N, C-alpha and C positions, 0 to 999 in steps of 0.2 A: 938416447937412453944407453947407459953403460951396460955391458954384458954381465957385470958383477951384480947388478940390481935385479930384483924380482919385479914383475909386472902383475899387480893384483887387480883382477876384474871384480868389481863389487856388484852383488845382486841388490835389487831394490830393497829387500827386507832388511839388509844390514843398515842402510841409510835411514829407513823408517824406524829402526830400533835405536840407533845411536847416530844422531846428525853430525857428531864430531868425528865419526869413523874415518872420514877421508884424511884427517890429520894424524892418524894413529899408526901409520905404517913406516915410521922412522925414515930411513934413507931410501926406501923403495918407492916405486912409481905406482900410481893408481889409474885405472882405466874405467870409464863409465860408458857402457853401450848406449846407443840411442834409445833402445827399448826401456832402459832404466829411467831415462829422462821422461819418456812418455808415461810410464807408470807413476812417476813422481808428480807429473802434471795432473794426472787423473785423480790423485789422492790428496791434493792440496787444500780442498775445501772442507770446511767443517770445524768443529770445536774439539775433536778427539785428540788424544795425545799423538797419534800417528800423523794426523794432519798438521799439527804444530811442528813436529819433527821434520816433515817434508818441507814446510815453508822455511824452516831454519836452514836446511841443506841448500835450498835455492838462494837464500840470502848470503850464505857463506860463499857460494860460487860467484854470485853477482858482485860481492865486495872484492873478491880476488881479481875478477875481470876489470873492475873499475880502478883498483889500485895499480894494476900492472898495465893498464891501458891496452888490453888485449882486444884486437878486432879480428885477428886471424888465429884460430885455436888449433891449427895443425901441429904447432910445436908445444901445445899444452900450456899449463899454468904452473907457476912455482907454488908449492904447497906451503903457504905461510898462514898460520892461524890469525884471526882478527885480534885486535888489541883487547886485552882483558880476558882472553881465553888462554889459560896456561896449560898447554899440552906439550907432549914431547914430539912436536912436529920436526921432521928431519929435513933432508935436502932433496926429497923426491919431487916429482912433478905429477900434475893431474892431466890426464889425456882423455880426449873424447873420441867417439867413433865418427869419423868424417866421411867414410865410404862404407857402403853395405858389403858384408862379407861375400866373397865369390865362392868360397868352398863351404858346402853344406853336406853334412853326413846324410846318407840315404836312410839312416835309422830315425831321423827326425822329420816330422811333418813341417814343411816349409811355412814358417810364420803363423802356424795355427795357434800356438801357445806362446805367451810371453817368455816363459822359462826356456822353451826351445829356441827362441830367437836369441836370448842371452847366451845359451849354450852354443848355438851356431857361431856367434861372434867369438867366443873363447876357442872353439874348434878351429875357426879360420885363422885366428892370431897364432895359434900353435903351429899351424901349417905354414904360414907366411913368415914367421919369425922362429925358426927351429933352434936358433942360438940363444933364445931368451928363456928364462925360467918363468913361465906363465902359470898363475894360480887363480882359480875362481873361488871367491869367498862368498858363501851363502849360509844363511841360517835355515834353509830349507833342505832337510836331509834327502828328500826325493831328488832334488836337483843335483845334489852331490853324488847320489847313486848313479844317475844318468851320466854325469861327467866321468865317473870311474869306468863305466861301460865303454865310453868313447876314448878312454886313455887321457882325459884332461885332468890335470891335478886340481883337486878341490879341497877346501878346508872350511871348517866352521869359523865364525868370528869369535876370537878369544879375548879381545881387549875389554869386554864387558863383564868378565868374570870377577867376582869378589875373591875367589881362591880357586886353586886347581882342582881340588877334590873336596866333596862335602864332608868326608871323614876328618878333614883338617879343621872344620868349623868349631869355634869356641862353644863348649857345652855349658859353661857357667857353674860347673860343679867339680870339686876335687874330692876324691874319696881315698882315705888312708886307713890302714888297720892300726891296731893298738901299738905296733912297733914304732909309730910316728913319735911317740913321747920318748922312747929310748934313743931314737936318732936325734932328737932335739931336747936334750936335758935341761938347758939353760932357759927355762920359761919363766917370765915375769907375769904375775896375775894380780888383778885388783877388781873392785866393784865400783861402778859408776852408773848413775841414772837407773839403778835397779837391774843392771845387767853385768854379768861377769865378763872381764876383758883379759886377753892374753897377748903378750908380746913375745914373739918367737923368732929367734935368729935363724935365718934360712940360708945365709951365705950366698952362693951363686946359683941357687935353685931357680929354674925358669918356670914360667907358667902361672905366676901369681898376678892377679888383676884386682882392681878396686871392686868392691861389692860382690866378689866371687863367693859362692857358697862352698863351705868346707864341711865334710862329714868325716869324723874320726871314730873308728870302731864300727861295730855292726849296727843294725836297726836299734834305736834306743840309745845309741852312743852320743857323743858330743856333736852338736850341729851349730855352726857359727858362720859369720859373714866377715870377709876381709874389709876392714874399715880404713886401714892405711897400709901402704906397701912401698918399700924402698928397696935398694939393692942389697941391704944387709938383713932386714927383718920385716915381719908383717905383724899387724895388730888385728886380732880376731875379737869379735863381739858375739857372745852367745845369742842365739835367736829366741824369739818368743815361741812358746809351745802352744800351737793351735790344734793339737790332737784332741782326744776325747775329754779333756778336762773342762773346766769352767770357762776358759778363754775361747772365744770364737769370733768370727767375722760375719756379722749379719746372719747369725745362726748356722754358718758353715764351718765345719771342722776339716782339718787336713786328714786325708786318708793314707798318705804315704809321705816319705821324706821330701820328695821333690815338691809336693803341694805345700808342705809346711814352709819350705824356702820361698816358694812363690808368694805366699801370703805375707811373709815378712818383707819381701821386696816391694810388694804392692802397697803395703801399709806404711812404709818408711817415708816420711815427708821430705827427707833429704835426697831422695832418689827421684829425679825428674823424668826418667825414661826407662821403661821396663819392657823387655822382649820375652815372650813366652813361646816356645816351640814344643810341638808334641803331636802325636797321632790323634785320631778321632777318639773322643771319650776320656781324655786325660784330665779334663776339667778346666781348660784354658778360659773359656768364656764365663763359666760359673764363678771361678775364683776372681777374675777381673771385675765382674759385675758386683759381686759381694763386697769386695774392697772399695769399689766406687760408691756403692750405696752407703756403706758404713761411714766413709769420710765425707760424703755429701749431706746425708740426712742426720747423722748423729754428731759428728765432730765439726760440721759446718766448715770444713777446710776448703771445699770447692763449691761453687754456686750451682753447677749442674753437670750431668754426664752427657757427653757427646759420643755417639756410636756411629761409625762409618765403615764401609767395606767396598771393595771393587764389585761392580755389578756384573759378574761373570756367572752365567747359569751353567749347570752341568749338562742339561739336554738342550732342546730347542729353545730359542729366546721367545718370550711371551709377547713381544711386540711393544709398541708405544703405549705406556700405561697412563690412564687419566688420573686426575686428583692432584693433591698437594705433594710437596717433596717427600713428606713422611709416608703418604699413601703409595707413592710410586716405589719407595724403597721397601715396603712391607713384604713382598714376596721373597726378598733376599735376606730378610731379618728373622727367619723362622727360628734360628738358634737363639737369638736374643729373646724372642717371645717365650720359647720353651724354658729358658733359664730364669726369666722374670717370674714365671708361674711357680717355679720351685722356691724362689726367694721371697715371694709376696703372699705366701699362704699363711694368713693370720690364725693364731690359735683360738682367738675369741672373736665374737661379733658375727659369725656366720657369713651369709651372703652380703649383708650390709657392710660388715667389716672388710670383706675382701674387695668390694666395689670401692669403698673409701680409700683403701690402700692403693689400689690400682690407679685411681684418679690422682692421688698425691704423687705417685711415682711418675705418672705420665707427664706431669709438669716439670719434673727434674731430669728425666731421661729423654734426650732428643736424638732422633735418627737423622743423619745428614748424608747426602749423596757425595761420593768422592769427586764427581764431575764438577761440583760447584764450590770447591774448597779454595780455589785460587783467589788471592787477595784478602782472605779473611784472617783475623787475628783472634785467638782464644785467650781470654783473661780469666784466671782462676777457674779453669775447667778441668774436668777429668775426662780425657779423650781416649776412647778405645778404638783401635784400628783392627778390625777383624778380617780374617782371611787374607792376611798381608802377603802370603806367598804369591798372590796373583797381581801384586803391585810392582811396577818397574822401579829401579833405583831412582829415576828422575821423579816419578810420582811420590815415592817415599820422601825424597828431599822436599818436595812441594808441601807435603803434609806436615812434616816435623817442623819446618820453618814457620808454620802458622802459630806455633806455641808462644804465648805471651807470658808476662809475669804471673807466677802462682799456678801455672798449668802443669799437669802431669799427663804424660802420654804412655799408653800401654799398647804395644804392638804384638800381635800374636797370629800364629798360623801353623800350617803343616806343609813343609816343602815337598812332601810326597804326593800332594794333591794339587798340583798346579794345572789350572784350566786355561791359562792364557797362552796363545800361540807364540812360539819363539822364546818364551821364558823357560829357564831350566832351574834346577836346584842351585846351581852355582851363580846364576845371574839374577835371581829373584831379589826384589827390593828388601825382603825380610832377611835374606842371607847377608846382603850388604850392611843392613842396620846392625845385625849382631856382630859382624866382623869389625865394623868401623867404630862402634861405641864401646868395645870391650875395655879399652884403656881409659875411658872417661870416668872421672870420680863420681859423677852423678847419674850413672846408668847401671842397670843390673840386668842379668839374663839367667834363665834357667830352662833346661830342656826337660820336659815332663815325659816320663817313660811309661808308667803303668796306667792302663785304661781302668776307669772306675765306674763304667756305666752298668754293666751287668755281666754275668757269666756267659750269656748268649752272645753279647757284643764282643767280649774278649775272645771267645772261641772263633767267631766269624772272622775277626781280624787276622787270626793266625791261620785258619784252615782254608779260607776262600781266597 
């Protein structure tokens, strides 16, 4: 190992989170303590995403050993990714712990905890190789704190981030004041398909994306969506007005500008993928369900609505649930039930009418568990992925790639309410989806800002 290289010691949770992480340290070397291999072996069984990732790590290491004919691992393995895996693997090597560390800090309990064993290995390597730059990489902040106490350099795993800071995330909305027209005087306008269109020369202005929402002027001003964008100009199409007029979506009106944009994105048949972000009470689930019911029941554009979400509970887990797949998912689908009650309140027919409406919708709205999506294909479905902030990028890819012809997917969540261990605002699958789809001509995004539940809920969100 050259002195100019770093030696990265990987914690188990990094490999469990990203099985390709061993190939993502460019020209630097990677070190796996024996305790990490022990923890990987203990976690390999099961159908969870973590178990699959652990088995993938073992396959990667096994394939490298087989290709390189390695029987003695004292000199490590060359870090070459398998065929078909396009990563930025550099010239580093993968090393394993072949002897137990002789140097243990008196601050650590010998071998009582797996984290302490890994930290003891890092501490010993720092003592026996003072000329090397040794870094412990872990997603466990408590382990990084322990390492700092002992003087061992420790870092989070950064290669799984969609972007460096959440403030850089695409919001889906451009807001301009009335001076926009003065700055862009050469505007071409026309009417087509009942909507006003504008072609505006923008020169070298950055930040224009397909299906981006554009507001010009104050509330009540022009609201449009970018339908075409090139390096010289953009074409805007005025949106439908879903405010308090006669136009609504399954009886739902937009209460603010962002909700009106959201309904336009959700009702547009040319947009296959919509992402909605916003805090609690901004109307994400209600808007998505209303648009789904309108296009499924009235317009017959989709055959049924599929609703899924990650089964992560806020408090203690309620254990293994009996019943069918839909019955098992019921405790996690309270938001769906609450919103369906709002949307299925018939004005006529009393209790009989309400029961008939609920029975009809039950045949068209299906709840499916995220765990059983692998291998499925959805044809002409309207798919809602709720609480998507708790989904990893890998799970998000597995879900979106289920879409068949004629299917629309709506992905929504609040990255400020992540309940999954080791997922952060910048590593959530929802953040990845927003960032990676912003340039695609058939995707749209809007961040909802204003809560519309009640004055009590609005005050609580600000004061508590």
